[in-house]
N, C-alpha and C positions, 0 to 999 in steps of 0.2 A: 503492498500500500506506498503510496507517495500523498503527501502533503502537497494540495496545487493553491499557488497564488494568484490572485487575479494580477490583470496587468497595471502598472503606476511607476510612477517615478521613484517614490520612496518606500520602503519598504521599513516598520514599525519595530521598536524593540519589543512591544509588548507580542507582535506575531511570531518574533524569535524565541522567546521564552515559552510560548505555548507550545511551538514546535519540540523545545527541549525536554518541557513537562508530558508530552505525547510519546518520547522516545524517538523524535525524528532527528537527521543529521542536519546541525543548521543550514548547512550548504541549499539544501532541499529548498528552503525558500528564499536563497540569495538573488537570486534574479532581479534586475533594474532596468526598466525602461524610460525613454523620454522621448516623447512623440505621439501621436496617434495611427491608431492603426487603422488609416483609410488609403483607400487609392491614392496613387501620386505620391506617399508619403516615404519622406527617409528616418527611421525609427534608429536611433543609439542605444546602447545600453550596457550593461556590465552583470558579469557572473563571477565566483570565483575564480581566480590563478590557475590555469591547468587545466580547465573544465573544456568541455568539446558539444559544440554548438551543430545539429541540424534543421536548416526551413526547407520541409516539402520535402525531406530525402537527401537533400545538397547542404556540403558542408561549409558551414559560414567561419570566415578567420576571425581569432581572437589575439588580442595581444597577448604579451606575457603577463598584464596587469589584468586580463579580462575583460576588457573592453573591444567591442563589437558595433558594426552596423548592417543592418538590413533594409530590404526597401521593398515596397509593392506599386507595380506599376500601375499606368491609365486604365486599364483593364483589368487589375488584378480580382481573382476569384476571392467570394465572401469569406471561403474555408480555409484555412492552411494550419498548418501543424509544427508546432516549436519545440525542438526536443535539445534538451540539455543532459550530457552525461558529466556528473560531476568529478573531484578527483579523487572522491573516497568511492568511485564506482557507481554509486546510487543515479538512477535517470529519472529526470522528470519529464514529464510531455503535458504541453502545454498549447490546447487548440485555440487558434487566433478568429476571430470574428471580424473583416475587414469590411469597414464602410464602404458605400457604392458612393459615388458623386455625378452630377450632373453636369454636363457638357453643355457649353454655347455651341451651336452648330447652323451655320449660316450656307443658304444654298445659293450658287451665282449660276445664272444661265446665259447663253449666247458669248461661250467664249469661245473665240478663233479656234479654227484646228494648229495652225501654227504654235501656240502658245500651248495646246495641250499635247503638242507633240514636238518636245523642245528638238532643236539641232543636234544627231547625233554626236559632233563633236563637243558641245556642250554637255552633253549627257556621259561622256566617256571623261572630259573632266572633271565632271561633281562626280563621278564613282570611285577617280583616283583620291579624290579630297575627301570623300567620305571612310574609304582606306585608312588613309591617315588620322582622321579623327578616330576611328574604330581603334587603331592600335595604341593612340594615346590614350585611352579610356580602360585599355584592357591591363596598363601596368600595374602593378603592386607593389607597394611601399610600406615599409615598416612606418611609418610616420603616424603620429598620434592627435596629429592637429584636426582630421574628421570629427572628435569629439569637443571641440570648442565651442562655444555661441556662437554662432557667426553674425555677420552682421551685414546690411544692404551694400553692395559693391556701389550704389549710386541710388540717389534719392530722389523722388519726382511722382509724374503723374502715371499710373500703370495704366498700357493702351494696349498691352495685350497678356491674355491668361492662359495658364496651362490648360492642355486636354481641350481647347478651342478647334474647331474642324470645321474648313469650306468643303461644301458637297459642289465639283464645277460640271456644270453639265450634267447632273446628276451621277458623276463620278466622282465619289469619295477621295480628298486630299491627304496627305499625310495630317495628322493631328500636330498643333503647335505644341512643343517640348519644353519652351520655357515661360519665363516671365519677362514682358518686354517695358522696361522707362523708357518714357522720352523725354528727352533733355538734348538740348543742341548740341552740335558738333564740336567735338574741342572739350566737352564736358569730361572730367578726370573720372576714370575707373578703377577701385581700390579692391586689394584681396580681401574677400571674405572674410577668409581664414588664414593661417599661415599654410604654406605649401610650395610645390616645386615647380618651375611652368615644364610642361612636356611636348606641348604645341607653341608653336609662334609662329603664322602664316600671314604676310598681309595681305593676301587676294585668293581669296579662295572664291570659286565661283556663284554659289546661294550665299555663302555666311561672309564674304568679303574679308576685312582684319578678323584673325580667330585665334583666341589663346585659350588654353586649357591650362588651368592650377591643380595638380593632384594635393589631394590632401590627405591621404594615405588610407590604405585598408580599401581600396576600390571606391573611396567617393571622391569625385572629381567637379569642377567646375569649369564651364564653357563661355566665354563670353563673344557675341558673335557682331559682326556689321562696323567694327573700329573702323577708326581712322589713321590711328598712329600707336605703335606698338613700341612700347619703353623696355621692354625685358627679351631676353632669347633662351631658348631651350638650357634648360639644365640650371636656369637663377633660381636660388632661393626666394619666397616671399614671407613678410609677418602681416597680419593681420591689419589694414589697412594701409600698406605699403601702396604707391601707384603703381598701376600694372597698363593703361592704355589711357586712349579717348576716347569717345563716342565717336560715330560715322552714322554715312548712310551707305558703307558699300556693299556690295554682294546684289544680293535683289530683293530690294526692300522700297518703300515708298517715300523714306523720311528719317532721318536722325534718330535714334535711340537704340539703347542698351537692350539686346537678349540676354538674359543670363540662365544657364541651362544646369541643372543637376543632376550626375550621376551617379550611381553604385555599378562599378564595373559598367558594362551594356546596359542596363536599366537605365529608365530614364524618367528622371523625376522631377518634382515640382518645388523649387525652392524657398518657395512661399513656406512649406513645411516646417522650415527651420530656421527661419529669420521672425523679429516681432512684426504685427502689421505693421503697413506701408503708415496708413492714419494715424499710428501711435507714435511713429517715427518722425511724423512734418509735425506733429503738433507738440513734440518737445522740442524739437529744433525752432518751433516758431515762439514757443514760452524761455528759451534761452537766448534770446535776441534781446 
């Protein structure tokens, strides 16, 4: 028999005492989570050092201190299974319920066939860009920056949200996998957390100036449509360091930052790990 704990950020001392009184290992109730169990969310957490984790049967990398990250993509299924094997050999199985989200869907008709079927040369270039970004997001490093409290890389009006999608001439386009913040060209973009630059390309076909920051254990930030890049691959950044400038490069209609969050190849919503924009803007206004 195992003692199971409901999800939450903090485990109380009373729960540990109860587990001890019932004869359970303290490690069995020592899982903590930070984040919401919902589609698009990144969830961070801790287990006792030396524990092993499986999410739906797939191994999750755990730091030597017992820290981990897991993610649930845009269309994640509701029922998922989190399994921990503790250093003392005991195993806890925690069923997770993932909340579903409603996404904005826009239907656009009358699009020309030329736009619906891009130039083969452009398609080849875009495919090459996609391989580069995929390779950068596949990098595994043992940095622990993914556990930091992330900040917005830029603040302003949110002009595009994660998960939204357009249907062109009844053909669904790819969902939008980032959050867009509209600001003028030249606005400085900062690192939302510590990390290492794993991609810095000034002119990709769709995304224009593109930077990827590795925060460790598969968690990365991607910045798109940049007009100027300050850093190169291999450079380290500390939270708040200047990384680039906003632009309107690539396939866009106006200047903005498109910030994307990944857990390896899983595309997540950056909003899941930062304070609400309206609260940040209100705090900025109050501080003036």
